[in-house]
N, C-alpha and C positions, 0 to 999 in steps of 0.2 A: 628950202631944202632940195637939192637936186635928187635925181633917181638913184644915183650911186649911194649918196648918203642915206636915203631913204631905205634902200635895200639893207645896208649894213645895220640900220637901226631896227628894222623888222627882224632880221636874224637874231640880233643881240636880245630882243625882247620876246622871241618866240612867237611872233605875229605871223599871220598867214602869208606865205610866199608862193607865188605861182611861177613855174618855170616853163616856158615854151620850148619843146624839143624839136630841134631842126637837125635832120639826118640827111635828107635826100635832095633837098631844093637848094641849089647853089646861087640863084639870083638874089641880089639884094633888093630887087623890086618887091619881092614878097614879104620882106620884113615888117612893113607896116601892118599887115594882118595880125601881128603879134604885139602891137604897141601897148595893149591892156596887160600884158604879162609884167611881172616884176623883173624878169630878166629872160634872155634867150640863151639856150644851151646849144652851142655849135659842137656836134658830136664828131670828133676826129678820131675817136677810138673805134667806132662801128660805122660811122657815117662815110660819105663820099668825099670828104674834105681833105685836100692837100693845101700846101702853103698858098698856092695861086688862087684857090677857091675861097680861102679864108679872109684873105685881105679885103675884097670888096664888101664882105659880110660885116667884118669888124668895123670897116670904115662907115658903113651905113648906120650901124648901131651907135657909133660914136656921133654921127651927124644927127641922129634922133635923140641922143641922150639916153639911150635904152642900153642898160647893162648887158654885157655879153660875157658868158661863161664858156670856156673851152673844155670839153672832156679830152684829156690827152690820152695817148695811147698807153703810157706807163709811167712809173715813178722815175723818170730819167731826167737829169738836170737840164739838158738842152731842149727836150721837148717842152718843159714847163716855162723855162725862161723865154723860149721862142714865142709861145703863146702870148705872153705879155708884150713882147716886142712887137707883135703883129696888132696889138690894140685890145687884146682880151682884158676884161675887168676882173677876171678871176678864172680859177680852174676847178674842175671836178677830177679827184684823183681816183681812178679805179683800182680794184682789187687790193685795198689797203689792209695790211695785216702786220705791219711792224713799225717800230719806231724809227727805224732806219729810212723807210720810204718817207715819213713825214719829215725827217731832216732834210732830205733832199729836196722836198717841195719848199721848206722854209729857206734853204739856201737859194733856191731858184726864183723866189718870189720877193726877196728883200736884199737891198743894199747892205754893205758892211756898216756896222759890226755885227748886226743881226744875222745876215746872209752873205752871200758872195755874188749875187747877180750883177751883171755889167750894165752899163748905160748905153743904150742903142736901140736902134729900131724906130720906124716912123710913128708907132703908137704907144710906146712904153709909157709916156706921160701924157695926161690929159692937158688941154690948153690951159695955161696959167697955173697948172698944179705945181706944188712944191715938193721937195723930196720928203719932208715930213708928212704931207698928205698922202703921198705915194705909199709910205710905210704902213699907213693905217687905212688905206683905201681900196685894197684888193681883197677878193673874196677866195676862200679856200673851203671847198665842199669835199669831205672825206667820204668815199664810197665803200661801204661794207658789203662784202660779197661771199663770206664764208664763216664758218663757226670760229676759225682762227682769228679772223678779224674782230668779230663780236667779242671774243675773250680778251682781246687787247685794248678795247675801248677805254677802260678805266685808266690804264697806263698812258694811252694817247692823250687823254684829257689832263692827266697829271703833268705830263711833260710838255705838251704843245697846245694845251687849251686856249691860251691867249691868241693863237694864230688860227684855230679852227672855228669857222663861222657856222658850221652844221655838218651833220651826218646824213647820209642817204643810203638806203639799201638798193642794191642791184638784184632784184628778186629772181630773175631768170637764172643767172650764174649761181646765186645762193641755193636755189632749188636743185641744180645739178649737183652741187657739193653735198647736198642733203640726201641724194639718192632718189629724188622725185622730180626729175627733170621737167620743168615748166609747169609742174602742177602747183601754181602760186597759191592757191587756196587750200592746199592740203593741210591737215591738222598739225603736221610737224612744222610746216612753214609758219602757220599762225602763232606757234608757241615761240619760234625764233623772232618773229616780229615783236611780240610782247616783251621779250628779253630786251631787245634793242631799244624799244621805246622807254622801258624802265630805266635803262642806263642813262639815256639822254635826259629824262626827267630829273633823275638824281643829280645830275651835273648841271641842269638848267641850259642844255644845249638844244639848238634847233634841230629838228630831225624830220625826215620823211622818206619817201619812196617813189619808185616809178609807179604811176597809176594810169592804166590803159583806158579808164572810163570813169564816169561819175559814181558809179557803184562802188568801185574800189576806193576812190578818193573819200567817199562818205564812211566807209569802214575804217579806213586808215585815220581819219580825223577823230573817229570815236576811240581809236586805240592810242592816239596821242600825237599824231603827225601834225606839223604846221607848215612843212615844205612839201609842195605837190608838183612833182615832175610829171607833166601831162602829156600822154599820148605821143604822136609824132606828126610831122608836118603833112605827109601824105594822107594819113588818116584824118586829120582835121579838115583838109581840103575836101576829101570824099564826103565826110559827114555833112559839111555845109552844102555841097552840091546836091547831095541826095535829098536833104531837107528841102532845098529849094525846088528841085525837079519833081519831088512827090507832091509838094503844094500846087505846082502848076498842073499836074495831072488831075488834081482834085477840082480844078476850076470848072 
């Protein structure tokens, strides 16, 4: 089983999935640092990536057999379809609150008759991949960042559950919506997380959250998470260098 199929299987079975969060480093030479991740998230919403920067990154991921997910800027057809044209193996859909947003994503991620995406782009198909394999081989992660999105999750699963591989919370924007900006451990936020995990458990859907550190990852696993969207590229680099340099100073 290749890593693409393995990732789909893990998400289907609610097994642990780790996502390496790449926001600031545009060199494909740094991607082997994340080869132990289940997939790499290339953040086009808040990161530094444009089309020119994404192509070398998705090409390197494809060469490594490492699944790449692009977080697009919004639920807009051409942004989602273009991500797949550029070689992404899936997308993360930010600020999802309505069924209409999911309809756009399905249209952009599937050929007719399911959707209406067009055939083109150097990376839309993996080498030797059939159209049938494509239709079942891309990842859709739905990002919930508001109480409105949370309230719509049951309807999202009812209408589009077959297309959704997992749900993830964006805790920073969610906290702003709740009136406690960036207080990610505030009691009101913990209650929202519990509601989120309960809904996902009820529907048997993979779920998780952005975790800045191991402490938060442990908390979220206890609450029901199996998707761990971890830290960011610069923080990981700094952490590794700090650990090494501190060890050298102790010699």
